[in-house]
PASEBA-1860 file (N, C-alpha, C; in nm, 3 decimals):
! residues 195
1> MTAVSLAE> 0.614/1.417/1.420/0.592/1.373/1.285/0.651/1.474/1.188 ~ 0.711/1.424/1.082/0.765/1.508/0.976/0.658/1.526/0.871 ~ 0.636/1.649/0.826/0.541/1.670/0.718/0.605/1.623/0.588 ~ 0.537/1.536/0.515/0.587/1.483/0.389/0.512/1.552/0.276 ~ 0.582/1.637/0.203/0.517/1.705/0.091/0.502/1.608/-0.025 ~ 0.412/1.641/-0.118/0.395/1.559/-0.237/0.525/1.554/-0.317 ~ 0.595/1.666/-0.322/0.721/1.670/-0.397/0.824/1.576/-0.334 ~ 0.832/1.576/-0.200/0.927/1.487/-0.132/0.887/1.341/-0.152
9> ASAGWNAV> 0.759/1.313/-0.138/0.712/1.174/-0.148/0.732/1.118/-0.288 ~ 0.723/1.203/-0.390/0.738/1.152/-0.526/0.880/1.169/-0.578 ~ 0.970/1.226/-0.497/1.108/1.247/-0.539/1.170/1.115/-0.583 ~ 1.224/1.115/-0.701/1.285/0.995/-0.756/1.189/0.906/-0.831 ~ 1.064/0.902/-0.789/0.966/0.812/-0.852/0.917/0.864/-0.986 ~ 0.902/0.995/-1.001/0.860/1.049/-1.130/0.960/1.012/-1.239 ~ 1.088/1.021/-1.208/1.192/0.995/-1.307/1.200/0.848/-1.348 ~ 1.152/0.757/-1.262/1.165/0.613/-1.292/1.030/0.547/-1.321
17> ADTYDDLR> 0.926/0.625/-1.344/0.792/0.567/-1.363/0.788/0.467/-1.477 ~ 0.849/0.500/-1.591/0.846/0.408/-1.705/0.923/0.279/-1.673 ~ 1.040/0.293/-1.614/1.120/0.176/-1.577/1.048/0.092/-1.474 ~ 0.992/0.157/-1.373/0.915/0.088/-1.269/0.804/0.005/-1.333 ~ 0.730/0.066/-1.425/0.619/-0.002/-1.489/0.669/-0.124/-1.568 ~ 0.780/-0.107/-1.638/0.835/-0.218/-1.717/0.882/-0.333/-1.629 ~ 0.931/-0.303/-1.509/0.987/-0.405/-1.422/0.885/-0.478/-1.335 ~ 0.763/-0.427/-1.328/0.664/-0.488/-1.240/0.634/-0.629/-1.285
25> SGVGVEIL> 0.622/-0.719/-1.187/0.596/-0.859/-1.216/0.473/-0.904/-1.137 ~ 0.443/-1.032/-1.149/0.329/-1.088/-1.078/0.364/-1.143/-0.941 ~ 0.484/-1.111/-0.891/0.524/-1.160/-0.759/0.425/-1.109/-0.654 ~ 0.373/-1.201/-0.574/0.280/-1.167/-0.468/0.134/-1.164/-0.507 ~ 0.105/-1.180/-0.636/-0.034/-1.170/-0.682/-0.122/-1.280/-0.622 ~ -0.069/-1.401/-0.605/-0.150/-1.509/-0.547/-0.192/-1.477/-0.404 ~ -0.101/-1.418/-0.325/-0.137/-1.377/-0.189/-0.246/-1.271/-0.194 ~ -0.234/-1.176/-0.286/-0.335/-1.071/-0.302/-0.470/-1.131/-0.341
33> RDWVATLP> -0.471/-1.225/-0.434/-0.597/-1.289/-0.475/-0.663/-1.363/-0.359 ~ -0.582/-1.435/-0.281/-0.636/-1.506/-0.165/-0.693/-1.407/-0.063 ~ -0.626/-1.292/-0.046/-0.674/-1.189/0.047/-0.807/-1.134/-0.001 ~ -0.818/-1.104/-0.131/-0.943/-1.051/-0.187/-1.057/-1.150/-0.164 ~ -1.028/-1.279/-0.170/-1.131/-1.381/-0.150/-1.190/-1.376/-0.009 ~ -1.122/-1.311/0.086/-1.175/-1.298/0.223/-1.270/-1.178/0.235 ~ -1.278/-1.097/0.130/-1.362/-0.976/0.131/-1.497/-1.006/0.068 ~ -1.597/-0.921/0.093/-1.727/-0.941/0.028/-1.715/-0.927/-0.124
41> TGASVLDV> -1.805/-0.991/-0.196/-1.809/-0.978/-0.342/-1.829/-0.830/-0.378 ~ -1.750/-0.783/-0.472/-1.760/-0.643/-0.514/-1.710/-0.544/-0.410 ~ -1.618/-0.589/-0.326/-1.568/-0.507/-0.214/-1.510/-0.375/-0.261 ~ -1.523/-0.275/-0.174/-1.454/-0.147/-0.196/-1.313/-0.163/-0.139 ~ -1.212/-0.133/-0.222/-1.074/-0.150/-0.180/-0.993/-0.025/-0.214 ~ -0.914/0.017/-0.119/-0.824/0.130/-0.137/-0.683/0.076/-0.157 ~ -0.620/0.117/-0.268/-0.481/0.079/-0.298/-0.395/0.202/-0.272 ~ -0.321/0.200/-0.162/-0.238/0.314/-0.121/-0.098/0.297/-0.178
49> GAGTGRPV> -0.048/0.400/-0.244/0.082/0.390/-0.310/0.075/0.298/-0.429 ~ -0.028/0.316/-0.509/-0.060/0.224/-0.619/0.041/0.226/-0.732 ~ 0.123/0.329/-0.739/0.219/0.337/-0.849/0.149/0.338/-0.983 ~ 0.194/0.254/-1.074/0.137/0.252/-1.210/0.016/0.159/-1.220 ~ -0.018/0.093/-1.110/-0.132/0.003/-1.111/-0.098/-0.142/-1.139 ~ 0.027/-0.168/-1.174/0.070/-0.305/-1.203/0.147/-0.362/-1.086 ~ 0.121/-0.479/-1.040/0.008/-0.565/-1.072/-0.108/-0.552/-0.973 ~ -0.090/-0.474/-0.866/-0.187/-0.476/-0.755/-0.323/-0.422/-0.797
57> TETLVDAG> -0.328/-0.299/-0.847/-0.458/-0.240/-0.884/-0.525/-0.323/-0.992 ~ -0.448/-0.369/-1.089/-0.504/-0.455/-1.194/-0.567/-0.580/-1.134 ~ -0.500/-0.643/-1.042/-0.551/-0.766/-0.980/-0.681/-0.738/-0.904 ~ -0.685/-0.626/-0.832/-0.807/-0.589/-0.759/-0.924/-0.566/-0.854 ~ -0.900/-0.494/-0.962/-1.006/-0.467/-1.061/-1.051/-0.599/-1.124 ~ -0.955/-0.683/-1.164/-0.989/-0.812/-1.226/-1.070/-0.900/-1.132 ~ -1.052/-0.883/-1.001/-1.127/-0.962/-0.902/-1.266/-0.905/-0.876 ~ -1.301/-0.795/-0.942/-1.434/-0.737/-0.928/-1.448/-0.636/-0.816
65> CRVAATDP> -1.336/-0.592/-0.761/-1.341/-0.491/-0.654/-1.368/-0.352/-0.712 ~ -1.430/-0.270/-0.631/-1.446/-0.128/-0.663/-1.325/-0.058/-0.601 ~ -1.235/-0.010/-0.686/-1.104/0.033/-0.640/-1.087/0.184/-0.646 ~ -1.030/0.238/-0.537/-0.980/0.376/-0.533/-0.831/0.364/-0.507 ~ -0.751/0.454/-0.565/-0.605/0.441/-0.554/-0.540/0.577/-0.531 ~ -0.433/0.575/-0.450/-0.355/0.696/-0.427/-0.209/0.671/-0.460 ~ -0.141/0.777/-0.497/0.004/0.775/-0.514/0.050/0.921/-0.517 ~ 0.169/0.951/-0.462/0.215/1.090/-0.466/0.276/1.131/-0.600
73> SPAMLEHL> 0.309/1.035/-0.685/0.379/1.065/-0.810/0.282/1.086/-0.926 ~ 0.282/1.205/-0.987/0.194/1.226/-1.102/0.231/1.137/-1.220 ~ 0.358/1.107/-1.238/0.399/1.021/-1.349/0.346/0.879/-1.330 ~ 0.349/0.830/-1.206/0.294/0.697/-1.178/0.143/0.696/-1.203 ~ 0.075/0.799/-1.154/-0.071/0.803/-1.171/-0.112/0.817/-1.317 ~ -0.031/0.881/-1.399/-0.061/0.889/-1.543/-0.069/0.749/-1.602 ~ 0.027/0.664/-1.567/0.025/0.524/-1.614/-0.103/0.455/-1.566 ~ -0.133/0.469/-1.437/-0.250/0.402/-1.380/-0.379/0.450/-1.447
81> DRRLPTVE> -0.392/0.582/-1.463/-0.514/0.637/-1.524/-0.533/0.589/-1.667 ~ -0.425/0.576/-1.742/-0.435/0.525/-1.880/-0.474/0.378/-1.881 ~ -0.412/0.303/-1.791/-0.433/0.158/-1.788/-0.571/0.120/-1.732 ~ -0.615/0.191/-1.628/-0.737/0.154/-1.557/-0.824/0.279/-1.536 ~ -0.888/0.327/-1.643/-0.961/0.454/-1.633/-1.082/0.452/-1.540 ~ -1.130/0.335/-1.500/-1.246/0.330/-1.410/-1.206/0.342/-1.263 ~ -1.077/0.336/-1.234/-1.031/0.346/-1.096/-1.027/0.493/-1.055 ~ -1.086/0.521/-0.940/-1.083/0.657/-0.884/-0.944/0.680/-0.827
89> TRREALPD> -0.876/0.785/-0.874/-0.740/0.810/-0.826/-0.729/0.948/-0.762 ~ -0.630/0.956/-0.674/-0.601/1.083/-0.607/-0.451/1.089/-0.580 ~ -0.393/1.206/-0.604/-0.250/1.226/-0.574/-0.238/1.265/-0.428 ~ -0.185/1.172/-0.349/-0.168/1.191/-0.205/-0.043/1.121/-0.159 ~ 0.014/1.173/-0.051/0.127/1.109/0.014/0.087/1.066/0.154 ~ 0.130/0.946/0.191/0.117/0.906/0.331/0.229/0.975/0.407 ~ 0.211/1.018/0.526/0.094/1.003/0.612/0.001/1.122/0.608 ~ 0.017/1.214/0.514/-0.059/1.339/0.517/-0.192/1.335/0.443
97> GDLFGRRF> -0.215/1.234/0.361/-0.338/1.228/0.284/-0.457/1.186/0.369 ~ -0.577/1.213/0.318/-0.697/1.173/0.392/-0.757/1.042/0.338 ~ -0.690/0.982/0.237/-0.731/0.853/0.182/-0.880/0.852/0.145 ~ -0.919/0.955/0.072/-1.055/0.973/0.021/-1.157/1.004/0.130 ~ -1.113/1.014/0.255/-1.202/1.051/0.364/-1.315/0.954/0.391 ~ -1.295/0.828/0.356/-1.399/0.728/0.383/-1.335/0.595/0.417 ~ -1.419/0.499/0.458/-1.372/0.366/0.497/-1.401/0.265/0.387 ~ -1.319/0.162/0.382/-1.325/0.061/0.276/-1.335/-0.078/0.336
105> DGVVAIGV> -1.383/-0.173/0.254/-1.384/-0.314/0.295/-1.241/-0.367/0.308 ~ -1.152/-0.314/0.226/-1.013/-0.356/0.229/-0.920/-0.242/0.194 ~ -0.801/-0.245/0.250/-0.697/-0.147/0.221/-0.568/-0.224/0.195 ~ -0.501/-0.193/0.083/-0.371/-0.253/0.055/-0.267/-0.143/0.045 ~ -0.148/-0.175/0.095/-0.033/-0.084/0.086/0.089/-0.172/0.059 ~ 0.107/-0.205/-0.067/0.213/-0.296/-0.107/0.336/-0.215/-0.147 ~ 0.447/-0.240/-0.078/0.572/-0.171/-0.111/0.570/-0.023/-0.080 ~ 0.500/0.017/0.027/0.481/0.159/0.056/0.538/0.202/0.190
113> LFLLPPAD> 0.497/0.135/0.296/0.522/0.183/0.431/0.670/0.211/0.458 ~ 0.756/0.121/0.417/0.898/0.132/0.446/0.968/0.242/0.366 ~ 0.897/0.302/0.271/0.953/0.415/0.196/0.946/0.545/0.276 ~ 0.864/0.544/0.381/0.847/0.664/0.463/0.956/0.674/0.569 ~ 0.988/0.797/0.612/1.080/0.809/0.725/1.023/0.736/0.847 ~ 1.108/0.674/0.928/1.059/0.599/1.044/0.964/0.679/1.134 ~ 0.990/0.808/1.152/0.905/0.889/1.240/0.764/0.905/1.184 ~ 0.748/0.889/1.052/0.616/0.905/0.989/0.538/0.775/0.981
121> QPTALGRL> 0.603/0.663/0.999/0.536/0.535/0.980/0.422/0.510/1.078 ~ 0.435/0.542/1.209/0.320/0.522/1.298/0.196/0.603/1.256 ~ 0.216/0.727/1.214/0.103/0.808/1.167/0.042/0.746/1.042 ~ 0.127/0.698/0.952/0.078/0.633/0.830/-0.003/0.509/0.863 ~ 0.044/0.430/0.960/-0.031/0.311/1.002/-0.169/0.351/1.055 ~ -0.173/0.459/1.132/-0.301/0.508/1.184/-0.396/0.548/1.073 ~ -0.343/0.611/0.969/-0.427/0.650/0.854/-0.479/0.527/0.781 ~ -0.391/0.430/0.760/-0.434/0.307/0.694/-0.543/0.239/0.776
129> AAAVGDGG> -0.521/0.227/0.907/-0.619/0.161/0.994/-0.753/0.234/0.992 ~ -0.748/0.367/0.994/-0.872/0.446/0.994/-0.953/0.426/0.867 ~ -0.887/0.387/0.759/-0.957/0.366/0.631/-1.022/0.228/0.621 ~ -0.992/0.139/0.718/-1.049/0.004/0.718/-1.183/0.007/0.790 ~ -1.288/-0.032/0.719/-1.421/-0.034/0.778/-1.442/-0.151/0.873 ~ -1.556/-0.153/0.941/-1.589/-0.263/1.033/-1.589/-0.395/0.957 ~ -1.519/-0.494/1.011/-1.509/-0.623/0.945/-1.413/-0.624/0.828 ~ -1.349/-0.510/0.800/-1.260/-0.497/0.685/-1.120/-0.546/0.714
137> ALLFTAPA> -1.037/-0.544/0.610/-0.902/-0.601/0.620/-0.798/-0.507/0.564 ~ -0.677/-0.520/0.618/-0.560/-0.447/0.571/-0.455/-0.548/0.529 ~ -0.392/-0.524/0.414/-0.280/-0.604/0.367/-0.168/-0.509/0.330 ~ -0.053/-0.524/0.397/0.062/-0.440/0.362/0.188/-0.523/0.362 ~ 0.291/-0.473/0.295/0.418/-0.543/0.292/0.524/-0.462/0.365 ~ 0.608/-0.534/0.436/0.726/-0.478/0.503/0.805/-0.595/0.558 ~ 0.938/-0.587/0.554/1.017/-0.695/0.612/0.979/-0.721/0.757 ~ 0.983/-0.848/0.796/0.945/-0.885/0.932/1.043/-0.830/1.035
145> EAATWTDR> 1.168/-0.821/1.000/1.272/-0.773/1.091/1.297/-0.624/1.067 ~ 1.340/-0.556/1.170/1.382/-0.417/1.153/1.502/-0.417/1.058 ~ 1.500/-0.329/0.958/1.606/-0.328/0.858/1.610/-0.193/0.786 ~ 1.727/-0.161/0.731/1.745/-0.042/0.649/1.818/-0.083/0.522 ~ 1.773/-0.032/0.407/1.837/-0.064/0.280/1.815/0.051/0.183 ~ 1.878/0.044/0.068/1.866/0.148/-0.034/1.782/0.095/-0.149 ~ 1.680/0.171/-0.188/1.595/0.134/-0.300/1.678/0.133/-0.429 ~ 1.668/0.024/-0.504/1.750/0.010/-0.625/1.714/0.108/-0.735
153> LTGRTSVS> 1.589/0.144/-0.748/1.548/0.234/-0.856/1.576/0.381/-0.826 ~ 1.545/0.423/-0.704/1.555/0.566/-0.672/1.677/0.604/-0.590 ~ 1.742/0.506/-0.528/1.856/0.535/-0.442/1.816/0.590/-0.306 ~ 1.687/0.592/-0.277/1.639/0.643/-0.148/1.646/0.535/-0.041 ~ 1.659/0.579/0.083/1.666/0.487/0.196/1.527/0.433/0.229 ~ 1.520/0.302/0.255/1.398/0.236/0.300/1.424/0.179/0.439 ~ 1.320/0.183/0.524/1.335/0.136/0.662/1.212/0.057/0.704 ~ 1.235/-0.066/0.752/1.128/-0.143/0.815/1.147/-0.134/0.966
161> LGTGIYQR> 1.039/-0.107/1.037/1.044/-0.103/1.183/1.029/-0.242/1.244 ~ 0.984/-0.339/1.164/0.967/-0.477/1.211/0.823/-0.508/1.249 ~ 0.788/-0.634/1.234/0.650/-0.680/1.256/0.596/-0.641/1.393 ~ 0.674/-0.661/1.499/0.625/-0.633/1.634/0.580/-0.490/1.651 ~ 0.658/-0.395/1.603/0.622/-0.253/1.614/0.500/-0.223/1.530 ~ 0.496/-0.275/1.408/0.380/-0.250/1.322/0.252/-0.305/1.386 ~ 0.257/-0.426/1.437/0.137/-0.486/1.496/0.092/-0.413/1.622 ~ 0.186/-0.365/1.704/0.148/-0.288/1.824/0.073/-0.160/1.785
169> HLAADGLV> 0.123/-0.088/1.685/0.056/0.034/1.642/-0.083/0.004/1.586 ~ -0.093/-0.100/1.505/-0.223/-0.133/1.445/-0.321/-0.188/1.547 ~ -0.272/-0.261/1.648/-0.360/-0.309/1.756/-0.421/-0.192/1.831 ~ -0.344/-0.086/1.850/-0.395/0.033/1.917/-0.506/0.099/1.837 ~ -0.508/0.072/1.706/-0.612/0.126/1.618/-0.720/0.024/1.588 ~ -0.723/-0.086/1.664/-0.832/-0.182/1.654/-0.816/-0.293/1.552 ~ -0.697/-0.310/1.494/-0.676/-0.417/1.396/-0.604/-0.534/1.461 ~ -0.647/-0.655/1.426/-0.585/-0.775/1.482/-0.519/-0.855/1.370
177> PVETLVDE> -0.402/-0.914/1.400/-0.333/-0.993/1.298/-0.412/-1.117/1.260 ~ -0.413/-1.147/1.131/-0.474/-1.270/1.081/-0.365/-1.368/1.041 ~ -0.273/-1.321/0.957/-0.163/-1.406/0.914/-0.052/-1.320/0.854 ~ 0.066/-1.377/0.851/0.180/-1.316/0.785/0.231/-1.418/0.685 ~ 0.242/-1.376/0.559/0.280/-1.467/0.451/0.400/-1.412/0.376 ~ 0.479/-1.501/0.319/0.594/-1.462/0.239/0.572/-1.511/0.097 ~ 0.583/-1.419/0.000/0.561/-1.456/-0.139/0.688/-1.514/-0.202 ~ 0.678/-1.552/-0.329/0.788/-1.616/-0.399/0.910/-1.526/-0.418
185> GGNVHHHL> 0.892/-1.394/-0.398/1.004/-1.301/-0.407/1.063/-1.267/-0.271 ~ 1.011/-1.329/-0.164/1.061/-1.304/-0.030/0.997/-1.185/0.039 ~ 0.895/-1.125/-0.022/0.824/-1.011/0.037/0.728/-1.060/0.145 ~ 0.727/-0.992/0.259/0.643/-1.030/0.372/0.513/-0.951/0.367 ~ 0.401/-1.023/0.364/0.266/-0.964/0.357/0.199/-0.980/0.492 ~ 0.155/-0.869/0.548/0.089/-0.869/0.679/-0.061/-0.847/0.657 ~ -0.142/-0.943/0.700/-0.287/-0.939/0.685/-0.346/-0.918/0.824 ~ -0.420/-0.807/0.840/-0.489/-0.777/0.965/-0.634/-0.746/0.936
193> RRP> -0.716/-0.757/1.039/-0.860/-0.736/1.020/-0.916/-0.654/1.135 ~ -1.020/-0.574/1.103/-1.094/-0.504/1.207/-1.216/-0.589/1.241 ~ -1.228/-0.634/1.367/-1.342/-0.721/1.404/-1.476/-0.651/1.385
END
């Protein structure tokens, strides 16, 4: 495993925080709302790689969830803290963070996993799985097929290992697939649950 420093994890993102916030849309929000409906009322939810809070953290708060959020970029968290001051935030990078050191009813990682180096993704999956409580759920996005591309905002390389590899790692950590959905923007959402 490669150690990912906070500086490395936020490289490029601090400089584009304002642009990122301006470009965020509601793509995928319906899938997120449907996922939240599978959780208990007032569920505790961890938003990993929350960015500026738009639209994922906002949607979780609007749905009545008790939300904690992480992101490695201080500029992104400044936006989130201003927008949603009741959300507990922490500056952390996957896979090195402890994700508040507790378990949640739900964990979301939208647009996060594929930003990590491939060697770090299995460890990150283990951290995400460890944060899911009994009966809880995980929702993350990553292309279904193995792929490599360049992020348009930061110019950094993104890598998807593919659904099969992700599900094998998460199965080893006790999570079972529920469904895989594609939103109106073509983003693939993987929903898994801990029995």
